[in-house]
C-alpha positions in Angstrom: 109.3 120.7 91.5 112.5 122.5 90.7 115.3 121.3 88.5 119.0 122.0 88.5 119.7 123.3 85.0 123.4 123.8 85.8 123.9 120.1 84.9 122.9 120.8 81.3 125.5 121.4 78.8 125.6 124.7 76.9 123.9 123.2 73.8 121.0 122.0 75.9 120.7 125.5 77.4 120.9 127.1 74.0 118.2 124.7 72.8 115.9 126.1 75.5 115.2 122.9 77.4 114.8 124.9 80.6 112.6 127.7 79.5 109.4 128.3 81.4 109.9 125.4 83.7 107.7 123.8 85.1 104.7 125.0 82.9 103.3 122.6 80.3 105.3 119.7 81.6 104.4 116.5 83.3 105.3 113.0 84.1 102.8 110.2 83.8 103.5 106.7 85.3 101.6 103.4 85.2 100.5 101.9 88.5 103.0 99.0 88.4 105.6 101.6 87.5 106.7 99.8 84.4 106.0 102.6 82.0 106.7 106.4 82.3 105.9 109.2 79.9 107.7 112.6 80.2 106.0 115.5 78.5 108.0 118.5 77.4 111.3 117.8 79.1 114.0 117.7 76.5 111.7 116.5 73.8 107.9 116.9 73.5 107.5 113.3 74.7 109.9 110.7 76.0 108.7 107.1 76.7 110.4 104.9 79.2 109.7 101.3 80.1 111.6 99.1 82.4 111.5 95.8 84.3 113.8 93.6 86.4 115.3 90.6 84.6 116.9 89.8 81.3 113.9 89.7 78.9 114.8 92.7 76.8 112.4 91.6 74.0 109.4 91.7 76.4 110.3 95.3 77.4 110.8 96.3 73.7 107.4 94.8 72.8 105.7 96.8 75.6 107.5 99.9 74.3 106.3 99.2 70.7 102.7 98.7 71.8 102.6 102.0 73.8 104.4 103.9 71.0 101.8 102.6 68.5 98.9 103.5 70.7 100.3 107.1 71.2 101.0 107.4 67.5 97.4 106.2 66.7 95.9 108.7 69.1 98.0 111.6 67.7 97.0 110.7 64.1 93.3 110.5 65.1 93.6 114.2 66.0 95.1 115.0 62.6 98.7 115.3 63.8 101.8 113.2 63.7 105.3 112.8 64.9 107.8 114.9 62.9 109.8 112.4 60.8 112.4 112.7 58.0 112.6 109.9 55.5 116.4 110.0 55.7 117.2 110.8 59.3 114.2 109.4 61.2 112.4 111.2 64.0 113.3 114.8 64.6 114.5 115.5 68.1 115.6 118.6 70.0 118.7 116.6 71.0 120.9 116.0 67.9 122.4 112.8 69.2 118.9 111.3 69.2 118.1 112.0 65.6 117.1 108.7 63.9 114.9 106.3 65.8 115.5 108.2 69.0 115.5 104.8 70.7 117.8 104.2 73.5 117.6 100.7 75.0 119.7 100.0 78.0 120.4 97.5 80.8 122.1 97.7 84.2 124.7 95.0 84.4 127.5 93.9 86.7 130.9 93.7 85.0 133.2 93.7 88.1 136.1 92.0 86.4 135.7 93.1 82.7 135.7 96.7 83.7 139.2 96.3 85.1 140.5 95.1 81.7 142.5 97.8 79.8 140.4 97.2 76.6 137.0 97.7 78.4 136.3 101.0 76.7 137.4 99.6 73.3 135.1 96.6 73.7 132.1 98.8 74.5 132.8 101.1 71.6 133.4 98.3 69.1 130.1 96.7 70.1 128.3 100.0 69.3 127.4 100.5 72.9 127.8 103.3 75.4 128.5 102.9 79.1 127.5 105.0 82.1 127.9 104.8 85.8 124.9 107.1 86.6 121.2 106.6 86.1 118.3 108.9 86.7 118.1 107.5 90.2 121.8 108.3 90.9 125.2 106.7 90.8 125.4 102.9 90.4 127.4 100.7 92.8 131.0 100.0 91.8 131.2 97.4 89.1 127.7 98.1 87.8 127.1 99.9 84.5 124.2 101.3 82.5 124.9 99.9 79.0 122.9 101.1 76.0 123.0 101.4 72.3 125.3 104.2 71.1 123.8 104.4 67.6 120.4 105.9 66.7 120.5 105.9 62.9 119.3 102.3 62.6 115.9 100.6 62.8 114.5 100.0 66.3 114.9 96.2 65.8 118.6 96.6 64.8 119.4 98.7 67.8 117.7 96.3 70.3 119.4 93.3 68.7 122.7 95.1 68.8 122.2 95.7 72.5 121.2 92.0 73.1 124.2 90.7 71.2 126.5 93.2 72.9 125.2 92.2 76.4 125.6 88.5 75.6 129.2 89.2 74.6 130.0 91.2 77.7 128.4 88.6 80.0 130.4 85.8 78.2 133.6 87.8 78.7 132.8 88.5 82.3 132.2 84.8 82.9 135.4 83.8 81.2 137.3 86.2 83.5 135.5 84.8 86.6 136.7 81.3 85.6 140.3 82.6 85.3 140.3 82.2 81.5 141.7 84.6 78.9 139.5 86.8 76.8 142.0 87.2 74.0 140.0 85.2 71.4 136.8 87.2 72.2 138.8 90.5 71.9 140.2 89.3 68.5 136.6 88.5 67.2 135.3 91.9 68.4 138.1 93.8 66.8 137.7 91.9 63.5 133.9 92.4 63.4 134.4 96.1 64.1 137.1 96.4 61.4 134.9 94.6 58.8 131.8 96.5 59.9 130.0 93.3 60.8 128.0 94.6 63.8 124.5 94.8 62.3 
């Protein structure tokens, strides 16, 4: 299948992501479609796992099990992932240096997204927010929220996402009840100022 490389930024093109497409590339998917492996897209390998619901820990555990199995198989052949003691896994995409882990959820925030401080809240919680997924644009009021950092441990990043999502849901529920979120904004700003996220 073809791919529209015009959507890549100039750094991605300079990195050669699109060279010799589609040779030596592939996508492997489990039968219940809860795990996908991309081979030689942006990186040599990208692992994706997903499920409906709010059990992020279960999804993370599944990811860890598959990652460990892949790592074991690679080492059995005398190879390994390239890893730097200081920066973590080496990636062709500089923003993924570190754990390279990106955990994300799709969530409805129909009221919170209208608050002027929405972007500030997302940033202070060390999260990033998108309105598009691989499947296309999300409906209005829905967002793909994920960890913005990569230079932490996998567990720290997943816990940061869980805590951030709990905070966003709490704020959304307060707004739905007609309550103010001033106290929550105050706590988020103070935690950010003091560096108390992890």
